C-alpha positions as CSV (number, residue, x, y, z in Angstrom):
1,M,105.8,77.6,107.5
2,K,104.8,78.7,103.9
3,S,105.9,76.2,101.3
4,A,108.1,77.4,98.1
5,F,104.6,77.1,96.3
6,D,102.9,79.6,98.8
7,F,105.9,81.7,98.3
8,I,105.5,81.9,94.5
9,A,101.6,82.4,94.9
10,L,101.7,85.5,97.3
11,K,105.0,87.1,96.1
12,I,105.4,86.4,92.4
13,L,101.7,85.7,91.0
14,P,100.0,89.0,92.0
15,S,103.0,91.1,89.7
16,V,102.4,88.4,86.9
17,I,98.9,89.2,87.0
18,D,99.3,92.9,86.9
19,L,101.6,92.6,83.8
20,Y,98.9,90.4,82.2
21,I,96.0,92.5,82.7
22,K,98.0,95.1,80.7
23,T,97.7,93.1,77.5
24,L,94.2,93.4,77.7
25,R,92.4,96.3,75.7
26,I,90.2,97.9,78.5
27,E,87.0,100.0,77.5
28,I,85.4,101.7,80.4
29,H,81.8,103.5,79.9
30,N,80.1,105.8,82.3
31,R,82.8,106.1,84.8
32,P,81.8,108.5,87.8
33,G,83.8,111.2,89.0
34,N,86.3,110.8,92.2
35,D,84.5,113.6,94.0
36,Q,83.0,111.0,96.3
37,N,83.3,107.8,97.3
38,Y,81.0,104.8,96.6
39,V,80.4,101.1,97.0
40,Y,81.1,99.3,93.8
41,I,79.9,95.9,93.1
42,F,80.8,93.1,90.0
43,W,80.2,89.3,90.2
44,H,82.9,87.3,92.0
45,S,83.6,85.7,88.3
46,K,84.6,88.9,86.9
47,M,86.8,89.8,89.9
48,L,90.2,89.8,88.2
49,I,89.4,93.0,86.2
50,G,86.9,94.2,88.6
51,W,89.5,94.8,91.4
52,W,92.0,96.1,89.2
53,L,89.8,99.0,88.1
54,F,89.9,100.7,91.4
55,R,93.7,100.2,92.2
56,K,94.3,104.1,91.9
57,L,91.3,104.9,94.1
58,K,91.2,105.1,97.7
59,S,89.7,101.7,98.1
60,A,89.0,99.2,100.4
61,A,88.1,95.5,100.0
62,L,86.7,92.7,102.1
63,V,88.7,89.3,101.4
64,S,87.9,86.0,102.7
65,K,90.1,84.2,105.4
66,S,91.1,81.2,103.1
67,K,94.4,80.2,101.2
68,D,92.8,81.8,97.9
69,G,92.1,84.8,100.1
70,D,95.5,85.0,100.8
71,I,96.6,85.2,97.3
72,L,94.0,87.8,96.7
73,N,95.0,89.7,99.5
74,S,98.7,90.1,98.2
75,L,97.2,91.2,94.9
76,L,94.8,93.8,96.2
77,T,98.0,94.9,98.6
78,L,100.1,95.3,95.7
79,W,97.3,97.2,93.9
80,N,97.1,99.8,97.4
81,Y,93.9,98.5,98.8
82,K,93.0,98.7,102.3
83,V,92.1,94.8,103.0
84,V,89.7,93.7,105.3
85,R,89.6,90.0,106.1
86,G,86.4,88.1,107.0
87,S,83.8,86.1,105.4
88,S,80.3,84.8,106.0
89,S,81.4,81.8,108.1
90,K,84.7,83.4,109.9
91,G,84.3,87.2,111.5
92,A,81.6,88.3,109.2
93,K,80.2,91.0,111.5
94,E,83.8,92.4,112.7
95,A,84.9,92.6,109.0
96,L,81.6,94.4,107.8
97,D,82.1,97.0,111.0
98,S,85.6,97.4,109.7
99,L,84.5,98.1,106.0
100,I,81.8,100.8,107.5
101,K,84.4,102.3,109.4
102,L,86.8,102.9,106.3
103,V,83.8,104.1,104.0
104,K,82.8,106.6,106.6
105,E,86.7,107.6,106.4
106,G,86.1,108.2,102.7
107,Y,87.4,104.8,101.2
108,N,85.3,103.2,98.4
109,A,83.9,99.7,99.0
110,V,84.6,97.5,96.4
111,I,82.6,93.9,96.8
112,T,81.9,90.9,95.0
113,P,78.3,90.4,96.5
114,D,78.0,86.8,95.6
115,G,81.3,85.8,97.1
116,P,83.3,84.3,98.4
117,R,80.9,80.9,98.2
118,G,77.9,81.8,96.1
119,P,75.6,80.9,95.1
120,A,76.8,82.7,91.7
121,Q,75.2,86.0,91.1
122,S,72.9,85.8,94.0
123,M,73.5,89.3,95.7
124,K,74.3,89.3,99.7
125,N,73.0,92.3,101.8
126,G,76.6,93.6,102.6
127,P,76.8,96.2,100.1
128,L,73.4,97.6,100.8
129,I,74.2,97.6,104.5
130,I,77.1,99.7,103.9
131,S,75.2,102.1,101.7
132,N,72.5,102.7,104.5
133,K,75.1,103.0,107.0
134,C,77.2,105.4,105.4
135,S,74.8,107.4,103.4
136,V,76.9,106.4,100.2
137,S,75.5,105.1,96.6
138,V,75.9,101.7,95.3
139,I,77.2,101.3,91.9
140,P,76.8,97.9,89.9
141,V,79.6,97.3,87.4
142,K,79.1,95.1,84.2
143,I,82.6,93.3,82.9
144,T,82.3,91.6,79.5
145,F,85.3,89.8,77.6
146,S,85.5,89.4,73.6
147,S,87.2,86.1,74.3
148,K,87.7,84.1,77.4
149,K,88.5,81.0,79.4
150,I,85.6,80.0,81.7
151,L,86.5,77.6,84.6
152,S,83.5,75.5,84.3
153,K,84.1,73.6,87.6
154,S,84.7,76.7,89.6
155,W,81.0,77.4,91.8
156,D,81.1,80.9,90.2
157,S,82.6,79.8,86.5
158,F,85.1,81.8,86.8
159,E,86.2,83.9,83.6
160,I,89.9,84.6,82.5
161,P,89.8,86.7,79.6
162,Y,92.8,85.7,76.9
163,P,95.4,88.0,76.4
164,F,94.8,91.0,74.1
165,A,90.8,90.4,74.4
166,K,88.8,93.3,74.5
167,C,87.1,94.0,77.9
168,T,84.2,96.3,78.2
169,V,83.0,97.9,81.5
170,V,80.1,100.0,82.2
171,F,79.3,101.4,85.3
172,G,75.7,101.4,86.1
173,N,73.2,103.8,88.1
174,K,73.7,105.0,91.6
175,Y,71.5,103.4,93.8
176,D,70.8,104.6,97.4
177,Y,69.7,102.1,100.0
178,N,68.4,104.8,102.5
179,T,65.5,102.5,104.2
180,Y,65.5,98.8,105.0
181,L,62.7,97.0,102.7
182,D,60.6,94.2,103.6
183,E,61.9,90.9,102.1
184,N,59.6,91.0,98.8
185,E,60.7,94.9,98.1
186,L,64.3,93.8,98.9
187,T,64.3,91.3,96.6
188,A,63.2,93.2,93.7
189,F,65.7,95.9,94.5
190,K,68.4,93.4,94.5
191,T,67.2,92.2,91.3
192,I,67.3,95.4,89.8
193,L,71.3,95.8,90.8
194,S,72.0,92.3,89.7
195,A,70.5,93.0,86.2
196,E,73.0,95.8,85.6
197,M,76.0,93.5,86.3
198,T,74.9,90.7,84.2
């Protein structure tokens, strides 16, 4: 049975966040057209704005099976996402397979490639596997804030922009992962993508 706190977190907080984001001055550069779907990636520490960016598109997200994941699930549902639950420790393969199926059906995959537990800004392989299996491009997204609060005790140094802060979003280049690379080549490839988000 959910507590009163759980009810507030799951039912009220998403609506509060939605209103709060509307106070920000968001400036978007190089956004691709909606004529095809992509795998969009941004760091976990930036996810508050990152998820918001794709709320009006046909988007799917991978969310962990945790209490924090329950809150994110409620928020993304409010934003019309198709949510797949799973993480590296619980139902990883099944969740990735479900996300691949959705991308093949025309959904955008929206992923924090260092989540849900890190290490921070260390890219996992999930987005590249989806790119390979679905023949869609990966687009890294860089998000910066003019003023923000950094939660230094969180594993990702989570960033919360102050109300009315300027938020700059830059969509990076399109990358296709057509052929599996060896370890050194894969590391170099992920370094290139990571640099466009940092």
